C-alpha positions in Angstrom: -15.0 -7.3 11.6 -16.5 -5.0 14.1 -13.9 -2.5 13.1 -15.5 -2.8 10.2 -19.4 -2.3 11.5 -18.4 0.6 13.7 -17.2 2.3 10.4 -20.0 1.8 8.6 -22.8 3.0 11.1 -20.1 5.9 11.7 -20.6 6.9 8.0 -24.4 5.4 8.2 -23.6 3.0 5.0 -25.2 -0.4 4.7 -23.0 -3.0 6.4 -22.1 -5.8 4.0 -22.9 -8.9 4.4 -20.1 -9.7 2.0 -17.1 -8.0 3.4 -18.7 -9.3 6.7 -18.2 -12.8 5.4 -14.5 -11.8 4.0 -13.3 -10.3 7.2 -15.0 -12.8 9.5 -11.7 -15.2 9.6 -9.8 -12.2 9.5 -7.4 -11.6 12.6 -7.7 -9.3 15.4 -3.9 -8.6 15.1 -1.8 -9.1 12.1 -3.9 -9.4 9.1 -2.3 -10.0 6.1 -5.0 -9.4 3.5 -8.1 -7.6 2.3 -9.9 -9.6 -0.4 -13.9 -8.2 -1.1 -13.8 -8.2 -4.7 -17.9 -7.7 -6.7 -19.2 -6.4 -3.0 -20.9 -3.5 -4.2 -18.8 -1.3 -2.3 -19.3 2.5 -3.2 -16.6 4.3 -0.1 -13.6 3.2 1.4 -14.3 4.8 4.7 -15.9 2.2 7.0 -12.2 0.4 6.5 -10.2 3.6 7.0 -9.7 2.4 10.7 -9.1 -1.0 10.0 -6.3 -0.2 6.6 -4.3 1.8 9.6 -4.4 -0.5 12.1 -3.1 -3.4 9.9 0.5 -2.1 8.6 1.3 -5.4 7.7 -1.0 -5.9 5.1 0.7 -7.4 1.9 -2.3 -7.9 -0.1 -6.1 -5.8 -1.2 -8.3 -6.7 -3.4 -11.1 -4.5 -4.0 -12.1 -5.4 -8.0 -15.5 -5.1 -9.3 -16.8 -2.4 -6.7 -18.0 1.1 -7.2 -15.6 2.8 -5.5 -15.4 6.4 -6.6 -12.6 8.6 -7.2 -12.8 10.3 -3.4 -12.5 6.7 -2.3 -9.7 5.5 -4.2 -7.3 9.0 -3.7 -7.9 7.5 0.2 -7.7 4.2 -0.3 -3.7 4.8 -2.6 -3.3 7.5 0.1 -3.4 4.9 3.2 -1.8 2.3 1.5 1.4 4.4 1.0 2.0 3.4 4.6 1.8 -0.1 4.2 5.3 -1.5 3.2 4.8 -5.0 3.1 2.2 -4.6 0.4 3.0 -6.6 -3.0 -0.3 -6.9 -4.9 -3.4 -4.1 -5.3 -5.9 -5.2 -7.4 -8.5 -2.4 -7.9 -9.6 -3.2 -11.1 -13.1 -2.8 -12.6 -13.7 0.0 -10.0 -16.0 3.0 -12.0 -13.2 5.9 -11.4 -9.8 6.2 -12.8 -8.2 9.9 -13.0 -5.4 11.6 -13.2 -5.0 12.3 -9.8 -5.8 8.7 -9.2 -2.6 7.8 -11.6 -0.4 10.5 -9.6 -1.0 9.3 -6.1 -0.3 5.6 -8.1 2.8 6.5 -9.2 3.6 7.7 -5.5 2.9 4.6 -4.4 4.3 2.3 -6.5 7.6 4.6 -6.1 7.6 4.5 -2.8 6.5 0.8 -2.1 9.6 -1.6 -4.0 7.7 -4.9 -2.3 5.0 -3.9 -4.8 4.9 -7.1 -7.5 1.6 -6.8 -8.6 -0.8 -3.9 -9.4 -4.3 -4.5 -11.4 -6.6 -1.0 -12.2 -8.0 0.0 -15.3 
C-alpha cells in the first residue's frame, strides 16, 4: 500500500481509498493479485513500482475504471514481464485502440498461462 501511495505522490495524483482498501491485505512479498474494479482510476503510473516488484501476479482486474490509452499500453507492456498471469480483466475502460490490440496480441503470444482475458 505504501508503494501505491508513494506512486500517487510522485505522479501528483490523488490516493484512492478503494485502492488502499484493496491493497491493505496484500503481502509485501509474493502478491498474487491486483483487483481494483470500479475505483475511478485514470492512470496506471502509481502502480508501476508495485507491478514491477510483484512479477508473480496471477490475476489483474482493473475493469470499470477510466484508464486512458497510454495507461493501457504501459500496463500491457509491464504485464509482459509476468509469466504467471492467468487472469486479466480490463473491460469497461474507455480506451481501446489498434496499438492496444497489438500489445495485447504480444501478451497473449508470449504468456501461454493466460487463460481468461476480458476487454472491450
